[in-house]
N, C-alpha and C positions, 0 to 999 in steps of 0.2 A: 785607262789611268793606273799607274803602278807606283808613283811617287808617293811614299807615306805621309810626307808633309802636306801635300795637296789634298790627299785623300782625307787626312784628319781635319783640314780646314773646312772642307765641304761637309764631312760627316758630323763634326762638332757644331757647325751652323744650324744643320737640320735638328740636332738634338736640343739646341738651345730653344728653338722654336716649340719643341714638343714638351720639355720639362719646365720651361719658364726661366726668366732671368735670374731669379734668386738662387735656386739650387744650382743652376749652371755656374754662376759666378762663384758661389761658394766652394763647390766640389770639383767642377770640370775645368773651368778657366785656368786655375793655377797649375794644372797637370800638363804633362807633355809626353809624347810618344818616343820611346827609346827602343833599343834592340839588345838582347843578350847575346852571348858568344856563340849560342847555337842558332841564332837567326830568329828567335821568338820575339815578336812585337809585344811591347809592354807599354801600357799607359802608367806613367809614374806620377803618383799623387804626392803632395808635400807631407801628408801625415797618414798614419795607419787608420785614423778615424775616417778620413776622406776616402781611403781605399775601401773600407768596409761599406761605406755608403754607396759608393760606386758599384761594388759587387752586388749588393742587394737591390739597388734601384735603377741602374742604368746599363750595366755591362751587357745584358742580353740584347737590348735594343742598339747598343753601340756596335755590336758585332754584326747585327743584321744590316745596319747602314754600312758598315766597313766592307762586308762581303759583297754588297751591291755595287760598290765602287771600285774595288780592287780586283784587277784582272789576274792577280796570282793566287787568289783564294787563301789569303792569309787571315788569321784571326789574332784579336787582342786578348792579352792577359792584363791584369791590373795589379801592380805592386806599389808599396810605399817607398819613398826616397831611401829610408834606412836599410830596406831590404836589397835595393838594387845597387847601391854604391856608384860605381863609375861606368855603367853600361853606356855604350855610345849612342848618340842620337839616331833617330830613324832615318835621317837624311844620309847616314853612312851606308844605307842599303841601296844598291842599284841592281835591279834584276836578280835579286837573290845573293848578291856578293856581299860579304861582311867586311867591314874595315876593322881590324883588330886594334885593340888598346895596347898599352905597354905590357910586356910579358908578365910582370907581376900582377897587374890588374886583370889580365886576361885569364891568368890562372885561378885568381880570386873569383871572378865572375863565373867561370866554367864550373867551379866547385860549389858555388852557393846559390845560383839561380836554377830553378827548375826548368829544364828543356823539354818542351811539349813534344810528344812522339810525332814523327813526320812520315812514317810509312806504316802500311798495314801489318798486322801480326803474321809471323811466319811460324813454321812448325818444326824447325830442325834443332832440337836440343837447346843448349845454352844461348844460341843465337836468337831464339824465340823471345826471350825476355829483353835482350838488348834492343832488338828491332822494335820492341813495343815501347821504348823510350825510358826504360828505368835508369836510375842513377846508381853508379857502382858504389858510391860512398854510403848509400842508405841501406845498411844491413843491420842485422841484430847486434853485431859487435859495436857499431857506432851509435846504437840507440841508448839513451841514458834513462835508466829506470828511477822512478820516483813515486811518491804517494798517489799522484793523480793518474798514473798510467800503468801501475803494476799489474792490475788485472787484465787490461788490454794487452799488455806484452805477454803475459802467460797464454792468453787465448791465441795470440798471433803464433807463437812457437808451436802451440798444439795443432793449429791448422797447417802450418809449414811442415810438420812432421808426417803428414798424410795419415794421421792416426784415425782408426775406424771408430764409429759409434758416437761421433760428436755432432754438434749443431750445424745445420746447413740451411740457408746461407748464414754467414757471420756478417754483421753489420756494425762497423766502427762509426761512432758519431761524436761530435764535439766541436768546439770553436775552431776557426781558421788558425793554423800555424802551431798546433800543440802535438803533432806527430802522426796524423792519420796517414798521410802520403808515405811518411817513413816506414810505418808498420806494413803497408801493402807492398812497398818495394822489398822490404826485408823478407816477407813471406815468399814473394816470387823467387828471390835469389836462393833462399834456403830450400824451397820446394824443388827447384830445378837442380840444385846440388845433390839432393837426396835421391831424386829420380831423373837422371839426365835424359832419359827416353821420353819423358812426359812432355805434353804440350801445355805450357803455362802462358796465358795471354793476360797482359796488363794493358789497360786502356783508361784514359780520363773519359768522363761522360761526354765532354765536348768532342773528343776524338771519335767516340762512338757515334755521336750524333752526325758529325760532318762526313765520317766514312760511310754511314748508312745513306745519307742524302746523296752522296756521290754515286753509291752503288745503285740507288733508284734512278739517278740520271742516266747512268751508263748501262742500265738494264742488266746489272750483274748481281742483284740481290741474292740469288742462289749461292754464289761463291761466297758472298759476304756472310750469309747464314752458316755456310759449312765451315768458314774459318773460325767462327766462334762456338759452334755446337760440337765441333771435333776437339775442343779444348778439354784437357783434363782438370785444369783449374783456370777459372776466370776471375780476374780482379778488376773491378770497375771503381774508379775514384771519383769523388765529387758527384755522386749520382743525382744530387738535388737539381743539376742543370738540365735533366731530361724533362723537368716539369713543364707543362704547357705544350709539349711536342707530342701529339696524339699518336701519329704513326710510329714515331720513335719508341714511345712507351709500349705499344702493342708489340713491337719487335723484341724489345727488351723482356717483356712478360713471357713471350713465346720461347725466347732463348733460356730464360730462367727456368720455366717449367720443363723444357726438354732436358737441360743439364741435371736438374734435380732428379728426374725420372731415370736418368742414365747413371746416377750415383756419382756425378762429378762435383767438384768442390767450387763453391761460389763465395766470393768476398766483396763486400761493398764498403764504401765510406761516404759520409755526407756531414753537412754542418749541423744537422738536426736528427732526432730520432726518426724512424720511419713514419709513424703516424703523425708526426708534425709536418711532413712534407705535403702541405695542403694543395699544392699545384700538381702533385702526382695522382694519376687515376686511382681510385680506391682499391681496385683488384690488385694493381701493382703494389700499392702501399701494404696491402695485407700480406702478400707474398714476401715483400722485404722484411716484414716484421715477424715472419713465421719461424725464423731460426733463433739466433742469438743476437740481441742488441747489446752492444758493448761500449759504454761511454769512455772517451779519452778526455780527461779533465785537465784544467789548468795547473801548471806546476807550482810548487811552493818555492820559496826563496832558495833553499838548499839545492833543489833540483836545477833551478835556473843557473846557479853558480856552477854546478857540475857540467851543464850544457856548455856554458861559456868556456870552461877549461877544456873540454873535449873538442870544441871548435878550434881553439888555439893550437891544440896538439895536431889536429889535422892540417891546419895552415903551416905549422912548423915543418911537417913531413913534406909539404909542397915547396918549401924554401921561401915562403912569404914572410915569415917572421923567424926570429932567433931568440932563445931564451924564453922565460916564463914571466907573466904578468904578476905584479905585486897583489896579494890578496885584497888589499884595501881598494885597489884599482878595479878589480873584478867585482868587489861588493858594490862600489859606486855605479858601475856600469849596470849591474842587474837592478839596483834600487831605483835608477832613473830611467829604466827602460821597462815600464810596467805592462807592455803589450804582449803579444804572442812570442812563441820561441822563435819564429822566423824574424820578427822584428829585433829580438835579442841577437840573433845570429848576424843580422845586418849591422848592428852596432859594433859587434866584435870584428866583423870584416872591416868596417871603417877604421877601427882602432889599429888593426893589424897592418892595413895598407899604409896608414900614416906613420906607424912607429917602425915597422921593419925590424931591422937588426937591433934597434934600440929599445925593444919591448920591455926588457927586464929592468931598465933604468927609468922608465916613464913614471912620473909621480901622479898622484890624484889630481893635482891642479893642471899638470900638463895634459893629462888625459882628458879633462874637460875641454881644454882648448882644441886638442886634436879631434875630438868627436863632434864638437860644435852642435849643430842641429840635430845630429843623430841621437843625442840625448834629449829627452823630452824636457822642455825648458825648466830652469830653476832648480832649487834645492830638492833634496829627497822629500817625497810626499807620499804617504800610504793612505789609501782609502780604507776606512774602518766601518764595521757593521753599525756602530752607533752613528756615525756620520751619515750613512746611507739611510737609517731609519728616520733621522731628523730631516733629511732633505726630502724624502718621500712624503712624510707627514705634512710638511710645510706645503709641498706642491699640491697636495689634495685637500688642504685645509683641515687637517686632522691633528690630533696630539700623538706624541710618539707612543704614549701609553695605549692608544687605540690599536696600534699594530701588534702589541704584545698581548692584548686582551683576548677573551673568548668570543668577542662579537663576530657574527658570521654574515652579517648583511653585506650585499655586494659592494656598497659604498666603502666598507672597510676590508673586506675579503680580498678584492682585487688589488688595491694599493699594497696589501701585506704580501701578496704573491709577487707583485712587482719588486717590492723590497728584497724578497727572498731571491729572486732572479738576479738582481743587481749585486747581492752579496756573493752569489756564486760566481758572477762574472768578473767582479772587481776586487775580490779578497781571496785568500788561500784557505778560507774556512771549509771544513767538510760539512756534508749534509747534516749530520747529528749536531755539530757544533752550531751551525746556523739555527737549527730547531731550538736548541737550548736558549739562544739569544732572542728568540721570539716566543717567549712565555713558556718554554719547556715543551715545545711541539716535537712529535716524532719525525725522524729523518724521512719517512715515507710521505709525510705532509709537505715537507720542503721540496722533495723531488717531484711530487705531483704539481706544486705551485710553479716550479721552475719550468716544467714541461708545458704546463698550461700557458705561461706567458710566451714561450717560444712558439707555440701554436697560434695564439692570438696575434702575435706581431705580424704574422703572414696573412691574417684575415681582417684585422681591424686597424685601419689607418690611425685612429686616435690613440690606441694602445702603443703603436709604433712610434707616434710622435711624442707621447709621454716618455717612453723609455729613452728616446733620443735626447729629449730636453733634460731629463735627469742625468743622463750620462754626461752631457756637456757640463752641467752644474757640479757634478762630482769631480770631473777632470779640471775644473777651473777654467 
């Protein structure tokens, strides 16, 4: 069986039976399988919230079902509708052939969607990074610096310079869509530019997993190990996906140990800090945390406007748009797209594809019409710290003053930590600022609280349900 539509029908039917009608109807049923210009299969969800739920709760099992039915050994990624724009339906694929969209949208898709690597790493200079699936647009020049990512950017440039005497491994962590993949791509390009003879290997964790499984099936694990352990620099993206895969974790741990002993450079990224990766084996977690853990935090409004401007410049160079968007149009787009940078870029892509050569004349009202569902519905709405505190207090039958008090009983301390976590996720407040809003607490207390909730969400279903319910309330 190779028809994606038939595979999806059977796989989703099995998934419904496993996760139940309620979650399936809410998150899976409204979604559809599409394909980007590089042939990557994508499950397109209607919202970013549904995308995040699928990634956390269903994507791994979905891929297990898909790989069991698909004779072409393809894997699914998941994106929200705003990120994908006009990717063609999966039915456009027949035995690996892609049906292209219009030239403008094809250029838009190829420059905005991440194409998963499709071949094993090679070792001949600049081709090594290209073969590993890097995107040429994701360089330091195109990375927009802001308050939430300045430290991460400085560390990334340090790693790319091959400077001696620095931390190894370097571990970038943070929410989806805030620049971790961009930084890893930029490191690889710059490191290869500075040392053309070096072997730089970039892989997603899923690609690492699938390549390792195939090597075991083909009895070629020795060649697989050599391809990685001969690297001068190894970059592994989204390492959280190795969780639960015992043999893969053992191989990654062995590779990590061998490279460090040989003085090679290692860079990882994940959606959480190393010690919060509870599905990862403790020894591997310890090695991941042994270097430098570098957070990549959500951007503030000024950074998001700069990202939108930067994306429009890139699309102008591709001939997708002409002129510049009015400042008030960009401000509205940013204020009504409160999700990740990827979601923001998806909204910019939608505006660019719709406006084209008329971009400079598009008004705020016309932009709202052109963008339609790409903007999260309704007028501008910002979530405040005060609103989060009131919502959390009400949810746990507390008073808002309890969250600001010195009380340390679990019935108060845990909701307080959840409120701090939500403040970091849904506002642009810094750790010190959040601490001040919670009774003058130190920023380290806030950081501990945020990381504790990140850890508990992976272990405690009730905590995860509470955070999900509060997120829905805050988003209206």
